[in-house]
C-alpha positions in Angstrom: 6.3 -19.2 26.3 7.8 -20.4 23.1 4.8 -19.2 21.1 5.1 -15.7 22.7 8.8 -15.5 21.7 7.9 -16.6 18.1 5.2 -14.0 17.8 7.5 -11.3 19.2 10.3 -12.2 16.7 7.8 -12.3 13.8 6.5 -8.9 14.8 10.0 -7.4 14.7 10.7 -9.0 11.3 7.5 -7.7 9.9 8.0 -4.2 11.2 11.5 -4.0 9.7 10.0 -5.2 6.4 7.4 -2.4 6.5 10.0 0.2 7.3 12.2 -1.0 4.4 9.3 -1.0 2.0 8.4 2.6 3.0 11.9 3.8 2.5 12.0 2.1 -0.9 8.8 3.8 -1.9 10.1 7.2 -0.8 13.3 6.5 -2.7 11.3 5.6 -5.8 9.3 8.9 -5.5 12.6 10.8 -5.3 14.0 9.0 -8.4 10.8 9.7 -10.3 10.9 13.4 -9.3 14.5 13.8 -10.3 14.0 11.9 -13.6 10.9 14.1 -14.4 13.0 17.3 -14.0 15.4 16.1 -16.7 18.2 14.6 -14.7 19.8 12.1 -17.1 21.3 9.9 -14.4 17.9 9.4 -12.7 16.2 8.8 -16.1 18.6 6.0 -16.7 18.0 4.6 -13.2 14.3 4.8 -13.7 14.6 3.0 -17.1 16.5 0.2 -15.4 14.0 -0.1 -12.7 11.1 -0.6 -15.2 13.3 -2.9 -17.3 14.0 -5.2 -14.4 10.4 -5.0 -13.0 11.4 -3.5 -9.6 8.1 -1.6 -9.4 5.8 -4.5 -10.2 5.7 -6.1 -13.6 8.5 -5.6 -16.1 7.5 -2.7 -18.4 9.7 -2.4 -21.4 7.7 0.4 -22.9 8.3 2.7 -19.9 11.9 1.6 -19.7 12.3 2.5 -23.4 10.7 5.9 -22.8 13.0 6.8 -19.9 16.0 5.6 -21.8 15.0 7.8 -24.8 14.5 10.8 -22.5 18.1 10.2 -21.2 19.5 10.2 -24.7 17.7 13.4 -25.6 18.9 15.3 -22.4 
């Protein structure tokens, strides 16, 4: 019975993690879309995301490019 409870709890935790991941990806898509249309705020946000490595590895080149786009806007 204890194993069944443990599996049930792990299932709930994993499903919440998947839902959170999907919402983050959707949010990232929204940020990229807004940044691509020239929104300076989202360009800065996207630069910070790449600078901190929140979408995988840290990418200073992409961060710099988005920061430069922000300055030109």
